[in-house]
C-alpha positions in Angstrom: -62.8 -0.9 16.1 -62.3 -3.6 13.4 -62.7 -2.6 9.7 -63.6 -5.3 7.3 -63.7 -5.2 3.6 -61.7 -6.1 0.5 -58.6 -4.3 -0.9 -59.3 -1.5 -3.4 -58.1 -3.7 -6.3 -60.7 -6.3 -5.5 -63.9 -4.5 -4.8 -67.3 -6.0 -5.7 -68.1 -3.3 -8.3 -64.7 -3.9 -10.1 -63.6 -7.1 -11.9 -60.5 -8.7 -10.6 -57.2 -8.1 -12.4 -56.4 -11.0 -14.7 -53.1 -12.8 -14.2 -50.6 -13.0 -17.1 -50.6 -16.2 -19.0 -47.9 -18.7 -18.0 -46.6 -19.3 -21.5 -45.7 -15.6 -21.9 -43.1 -15.6 -19.0 -39.5 -15.9 -20.0 -37.3 -18.8 -18.9 -34.8 -17.7 -16.3 -31.8 -19.9 -15.7 -30.5 -20.1 -12.2 -26.8 -19.5 -12.4 -25.9 -19.4 -8.7 -27.1 -22.9 -7.9 -25.7 -25.5 -5.5 -22.9 -26.5 -7.9 -21.8 -22.8 -8.1 -21.5 -22.4 -4.4 -19.8 -25.8 -4.0 -17.0 -24.7 -6.2 -16.8 -21.1 -5.0 -13.3 -20.2 -3.8 -13.1 -17.4 -1.2 -10.5 -14.6 -1.9 -7.8 -14.0 0.7 -8.9 -12.0 3.7 -6.9 -8.9 3.0 -8.1 -9.0 -0.6 -11.7 -9.1 0.7 -10.9 -6.2 3.0 -9.3 -4.2 0.1 -6.0 -3.9 1.9 -3.5 -5.9 -0.2 -2.8 -6.0 -3.9 -1.5 -9.6 -4.0 -0.4 -9.3 -7.7 2.0 -6.5 -6.7 3.0 -8.2 -3.5 4.0 -11.4 -5.3 6.3 -9.5 -7.5 7.9 -7.6 -4.6 8.3 -10.7 -2.3 9.4 -13.3 -4.9 12.9 -14.5 -4.3 15.1 -16.8 -6.5 15.7 -20.3 -5.2 19.4 -20.0 -5.7 19.6 -17.1 -3.2 18.9 -19.5 -0.4 16.3 -17.6 1.7 18.2 -14.3 1.5 16.0 -11.5 2.9 14.5 -9.2 0.3 13.9 -5.9 2.0 11.1 -3.5 1.2 10.6 0.1 2.3 6.9 0.3 3.1 5.4 3.8 2.9 1.8 4.4 4.2 -0.2 7.6 4.9 -2.9 7.9 7.5 -5.2 10.8 8.2 -2.7 12.2 10.7 0.8 10.9 9.9 3.2 9.2 7.6 4.6 5.7 8.4 7.9 4.3 6.9 9.1 0.8 7.7 11.9 -1.5 6.5 10.7 -5.1 6.4 11.1 -8.5 4.8 8.7 -11.3 4.1 8.7 -14.8 5.7 6.3 -17.7 5.8 5.1 -16.5 9.2 4.5 -12.9 8.0 6.4 -9.7 7.4 9.2 -8.9 9.9 9.9 -5.3 10.6 13.6 -4.3 10.9 13.2 -0.6 11.5 10.4 2.0 11.4 9.8 5.7 11.8 6.6 7.8 11.9 6.2 11.5 11.2 4.7 11.9 14.7 8.3 11.5 16.1 9.3 14.7 14.3 8.1 16.7 17.3 11.3 15.6 19.0 13.3 17.2 16.1 11.6 20.6 16.3 8.6 20.0 13.9 5.5 21.1 15.8 2.8 20.4 13.2 2.2 19.2 9.6 2.9 15.5 9.9 1.5 14.2 6.6 2.8 16.7 4.0 5.6 16.2 1.5 8.3 17.7 3.9 7.2 15.4 6.7 7.4 12.4 4.4 10.9 13.4 3.4 12.0 13.7 7.0 10.4 10.3 7.9 12.2 8.6 5.1 15.5 10.2 6.1 14.9 9.1 9.7 14.2 5.4 8.9 17.2 5.3 6.6 19.6 6.4 9.3 18.0 4.0 11.8 18.3 0.9 9.6 21.9 1.8 8.6 22.8 2.2 12.3 21.2 -1.1 13.1 23.3 -2.9 10.5 26.5 -1.0 11.3 26.6 0.9 8.0 26.0 4.4 9.3 29.7 5.3 9.3 30.3 3.9 5.8 27.3 5.5 4.2 26.8 9.1 5.4 24.2 9.9 2.8 23.8 13.3 1.2 25.5 16.0 3.2 23.7 19.0 1.7 20.0 18.9 1.1 19.7 20.8 -2.2 17.2 18.6 -4.0 19.8 17.4 -6.5 19.8 13.8 -7.8 21.8 11.4 -5.5 22.6 7.7 -5.8 24.5 6.1 -3.0 25.5 3.2 -5.2 27.6 5.5 -7.4 30.0 6.3 -4.6 33.3 4.5 -4.2 33.1 2.2 -1.1 34.4 -1.1 0.1 30.9 -2.2 1.3 27.8 -2.6 -0.7 25.0 -0.2 0.2 21.8 -1.4 1.9 19.3 -2.2 -0.9 15.5 -2.3 -0.7 12.6 -1.7 -3.0 9.7 0.7 -2.5 6.3 -0.7 -1.4 3.4 1.8 -1.7 0.5 -0.6 -1.3 -2.7 0.4 -3.1 -1.7 4.0 -3.6 -1.5 5.2 -7.2 2.0 6.2 -8.2 1.1 9.6 -9.4 3.6 12.3 -10.2 4.3 14.6 -7.3 2.8 12.3 -4.7 4.0 12.5 -1.1 5.4 8.9 -1.3 8.2 10.2 -3.5 9.2 12.6 -0.7 9.7 9.5 1.6 11.6 7.8 -1.2 13.8 10.9 -1.7 14.5 11.1 2.0 15.5 7.5 2.3 17.8 7.8 -0.7 19.4 10.9 0.7 19.8 9.1 4.0 22.0 6.4 2.3 19.7 3.6 1.2 20.0 2.1 -2.3 16.4 2.1 -3.7 16.1 1.6 -7.5 14.0 4.5 -8.8 13.7 7.2 -11.4 13.2 10.9 -10.6 10.6 11.4 -13.4 7.7 11.2 -10.8 9.3 13.7 -8.4 7.5 17.1 -8.1 9.1 19.8 -10.2 10.9 17.4 -12.6 9.1 18.7 -15.7 
């Protein structure tokens, strides 16, 4: 069954709605025209994905020319929904090269059955990756780290030793460096493990 007729706004017994006068409409300038899109520069892929803070990365990766391509090591700390990941890596033109890594999921081999993303798991993961990287470079005998885990402040560079300690900087990615965060647990574990990471303990939980 076909129904014919006009729309309710244009019935025969009602006058049509008048259109607004053309001189009353405001002038709208087209900003995103062809010239705009011709000059548009696309952001890097990991910036578009919201994964990398390139301003912070440039500061961490930048190396002086007179150091002749010496490796600048970073301790990368990341947290997923299930575990904590710690890696020691350095940047090259081809990409970041991982020297050593440890995840809190490996703690099951050390008698930790659950809780792989809390502060204690982050501390153990940082300690594990520190001992691994020192063993890889043959420094595990020279730098034993902190013998007693009592939470006291410890700096491996203050000790008397013939060799220089393994130095790296902390890379936390997009995470906010809030006081008491789990990332400081991973940092404290790596420092107690014998790595030289420049830091202050003002952000550690319980400092104040």
